[in-house]
N, C-alpha and C positions, 0 to 999 in steps of 0.2 A: 504493500500499499504505499502511496506517495503522501507526504506531509509537507506543508509549508511551516517553517519555523521562523516566525515573524519577530524581528527585533523592533520593539518599541522604544523610541528615544525621548528622553526628557532633557532638554537642553539645560535646565536648572540643576539637575542631578549631575550631569556630565561636567558642568562648570565648576561643581563642588569638589570634583576629584582632583587629587594632586597629580602632577606631571607623571610620578611614579606609578600611580594607580591607573592612569590612562594608558601608559606604556604597557602595564601588565595586561590590560584588557585586549590591547591590539595584538600583543604577542600571543595571548591566549587564543585568539582567532586563528592565527597561523597554525598552532598546535591541534585546535579543533578540526581544522580543514585537513590535516595530516590524518587525523584520526579516521575521519569518515570517508576519506579517500581510500585508506588501507582497508577498511571494512567493506568497501564497495557500496556504501549507502549514499555517497554524495552524488547529486544530480547536478546541482547548480547553486551558486551563491552570487548575490549581487548587492552592492550597497546603493542606496539612492541618495540623490542630492537634497539639500536642505528645501522644504517646502516653499520658501521664498522664490525659488527658482521654477516653481511649477505654475501651471494655470488649469483652468476648469473650463471644459468646452460642453455646451449644451446646444441643443437644436430644436428650433420651433418652426414648424412649417417648412422644413427644409433649410432653414437660415442658421448657420452656425453662429453662436455667441461665445466669445472667449473672454474670460476674466482671469485677472492676475490671482496667484496664490491658490491656497488649498480651499477646498469647499467649505469646510467647517473650521471655525477658530478653535484651536486646542493647544494646550502646552505640550502635548505628546504628539508623536507621529511616527509612522512607519519609516524606520531608517534603513532597513535592508531586510534580507531574508536568506535562508538556506532552504532549498527543496532537496528532501532525502527520500530514499526509497527503502523502508524498513518493514520488518515483520509485523509490527503491532503498534497500537497507539501507546501502549506502555513504553516500547522501545523508543518511539518518538519522543516521549516525555523524557526519558533518560537522555537522549541526545540534547534536547533542549536545555537541560540542566547542566550540561558540559559546556554551553556557550558562556563565555566569560560574563557578558551582560547580565546573565541570571543571578550571579552572585552580588550584584551592586544593589544595595537598598534603593528602592525607587524605580528600578527598571525591571523588565520582565519579557519572557519570550511566549509568545502566543503560539500554540500548537493547532494547526488546523488542517484537516484531512483535504486532499485535492480530489474534487468530484468530477472533473472534465478536464481533458488535455487534448489540444490539437496541435500537431506538429507543424513546424514552419516548413513551407515548400522552398526549395532552392532552385 
């Protein structure tokens, strides 16, 4: 089963970390990537840009409207994710707990099953 392990970012929490703590989180991601590559459970990981760089597109009567920024105002946002393929929800939760962000007070990893996937055509 495929799961998306979503890293929620809270800038206030991250800004409160020491440089040493931030470095430990980043180094921990490299170790986590090595672990899930070696186990064969890694499909993909991507980090996302700050929401200030995003836009929201809606269409009414076929006319697109583009607005700056995220749709909802929030102090937390999706900062990135890992997509994994593992045997069970329990294993997905074990993997989520290994992500360094999970050990930082005020941050967490959302574990969500993937219900549909369409491959990209080349």
